[in-house]
C-alpha positions in Angstrom: 86.9 100.0 122.3 85.9 97.6 119.6 89.4 96.2 119.4 92.9 97.1 120.7 95.3 98.3 118.0 99.1 98.6 118.3 100.9 100.6 115.7 104.2 99.3 114.3 105.6 102.8 114.8 105.6 102.2 118.5 108.6 99.9 118.1 111.9 101.7 118.4 114.2 101.5 115.3 111.5 101.2 112.7 112.7 102.1 109.1 109.9 102.7 106.6 112.3 103.5 103.7 113.1 99.9 102.8 116.8 100.2 103.5 117.3 98.6 106.9 116.5 95.0 107.7 113.2 95.0 109.7 112.9 91.3 110.2 113.6 91.1 113.9 111.5 94.2 114.7 108.5 93.0 112.7 108.6 89.5 114.2 108.8 90.9 117.7 105.8 93.2 117.0 103.8 90.3 115.5 104.6 88.0 118.5 103.9 90.7 121.1 100.5 91.8 119.6 99.4 88.2 119.0 100.1 87.3 122.7 98.2 90.5 123.8 95.3 89.9 121.5 95.8 93.1 119.6 95.8 94.1 116.0 99.2 95.1 114.6 98.7 98.1 112.4 101.2 98.7 109.6 101.9 102.3 108.6 102.5 103.3 105.0 106.0 102.7 103.8 108.5 100.0 102.7 109.8 97.3 105.1 112.7 95.1 104.1 112.7 91.5 105.4 115.6 89.1 105.1 114.0 86.1 106.6 110.4 84.6 106.9 107.9 86.1 109.3 106.0 83.5 111.3 102.4 84.4 111.9 101.4 82.7 115.1 98.0 81.9 116.6 96.2 85.1 117.5 98.1 87.4 115.1 96.1 90.0 113.3 98.3 92.1 111.0 96.6 94.9 109.1 98.0 97.5 106.7 96.2 100.7 105.5 95.0 99.2 102.2 95.8 97.1 99.2 98.7 98.9 97.4 97.2 98.6 94.0 93.7 98.8 92.7 92.0 96.9 89.8 93.3 99.4 87.3 96.9 99.0 88.3 97.1 102.4 90.1 99.6 102.3 93.1 98.9 104.2 96.3 101.5 106.2 98.2 99.5 105.5 101.3 100.2 101.8 101.5 102.6 99.3 103.0 105.0 97.1 101.0 107.2 94.3 102.4 110.4 93.9 100.3 111.1 90.1 100.6 114.9 90.3 100.2 115.5 86.6 100.5 114.3 83.4 98.8 112.4 81.8 101.6 108.7 82.1 102.5 107.7 85.7 103.2 104.8 85.2 105.7 104.2 81.7 107.1 100.9 81.1 108.8 102.2 78.1 110.6 99.5 76.1 112.4 101.0 73.6 114.7 98.5 75.0 117.2 95.0 75.8 115.8 93.7 79.2 116.3 92.7 82.3 114.3 95.2 84.5 112.5 94.8 87.2 109.8 97.0 89.2 107.5 95.5 92.0 105.4 95.9 95.3 103.6 99.6 95.3 102.4 101.8 94.3 99.5 104.9 92.1 99.0 107.5 92.4 96.3 110.7 90.6 95.2 113.5 91.6 93.0 113.6 89.2 90.0 116.7 88.9 87.8 116.8 91.3 84.8 115.2 89.6 81.8 117.8 88.4 79.2 118.2 85.4 76.9 117.8 82.3 79.0 116.1 84.2 81.8 114.7 82.2 84.7 112.9 83.6 87.7 114.3 83.7 91.2 114.0 80.4 92.9 112.0 81.9 95.7 109.4 80.2 97.9 105.8 81.6 98.4 105.3 85.2 99.5 102.5 83.9 101.7 102.3 80.3 102.9 99.5 78.7 105.0 101.0 75.6 106.4 98.8 73.2 108.5 96.6 76.0 109.7 92.9 76.3 110.7 90.9 79.6 111.0 93.2 81.8 108.9 92.3 84.9 106.8 94.4 86.3 104.0 92.8 89.3 102.3 93.6 92.5 100.5 97.1 91.5 99.6 99.0 92.7 96.4 101.9 90.5 95.1 104.5 92.1 92.9 107.0 89.8 91.1 106.6 86.7 93.3 107.8 83.4 92.0 104.8 82.0 93.9 102.2 84.3 95.4 100.3 82.1 97.9 100.7 78.5 98.8 98.4 76.4 101.1 100.1 73.2 102.1 100.1 70.7 104.9 102.6 71.1 107.7 104.3 67.8 107.0 106.5 68.1 110.1 105.1 67.4 113.5 102.5 64.9 112.5 101.2 66.3 109.2 98.7 69.0 110.1 96.1 69.8 107.4 94.3 73.1 106.6 90.7 74.2 107.0 88.3 77.0 107.7 90.4 79.4 105.5 89.3 82.6 103.9 91.4 83.9 101.0 90.0 87.0 99.2 90.7 90.1 97.3 94.2 89.2 96.1 95.9 91.0 93.2 99.3 90.8 91.7 101.8 89.7 89.0 103.0 86.2 89.9 105.9 85.0 87.7 105.2 81.2 87.9 102.3 80.4 90.3 99.5 82.6 91.7 97.7 80.3 94.0 98.3 76.6 94.9 96.2 74.7 97.4 96.8 71.2 98.9 96.0 69.4 102.2 92.7 71.1 102.8 90.5 68.9 105.0 87.8 71.4 105.9 86.0 74.4 104.3 87.9 77.0 102.4 86.5 80.2 100.9 88.3 81.8 97.9 86.9 84.9 96.3 87.9 87.9 94.1 91.4 86.7 93.1 
């Protein structure tokens, strides 16, 4: 085998319709596959999350493809995470250095209905890299985020910086901020945004 892959469908109770809260199930799958050194494969469908997913050292989360191409055509064979909360969606938290990767899926948030005096949802970033080295974020589509991707220092636990990051092939429709980067103390590669 070139790499071991574990399918999210192997976890009992998976709902791919976007109705049931899958936060606990997804976090358990991420933690278990990271500890085992496996890729966590995400099947096509919608997954509802009501709290942040922490992406630990060793995690490798991969969906089938980016949900939307350059022409704005959506694929029915893709994975979306409905971030049904205002916190961070996926937090690549790096108190301990080590590789981690997320790729091949989309995120979306429900924004308030536009009306006079409209303001966007006060949500945090859909993906946040926080004090992390050796992280890869690629082939992600962001639909209606207030902030799509934020790279920031982990100011808790001694103020960890970021470095050796690869961010590429991101698409989407951010409402306020697409990409914001701070606390980068080593090389970062950003391409095809």
